[in-house]
C-alpha angles and dihedrals in degrees: 000000000000131000119062093345091229117130136204128198120225132180120228118203121198125199137190119347090353091063089052094049092046091047092229141058099221137027132176115221131191111218136180113262108267096034112144128218088248091057090047091052091049091049089059093044092243099129091104089061090057089058091053095054106279110160123211126210118194113198089343096311113121113209095024114159111276093207096060113105113254118244126225110280093016117156118221113194119192110207121192119228111278114241119194145142 
């Protein structure tokens, strides 16, 4: 990692089919200070899910800005599109 060298730890939570494809429901990730949720999603090759309706909640807030830097101990939940009838 470059930049300031400072790191933050965030928790990623996966739900539904995403949890199955990732093989786990939760993972803790160390990131460089200033990393955004969007960069985190790209790092895990999940950008295509965003295009198909994946919703992201940051610290419990659905629809939070994906280009805001994540804070230490942030929780990033990846919620699959809700299908219903």
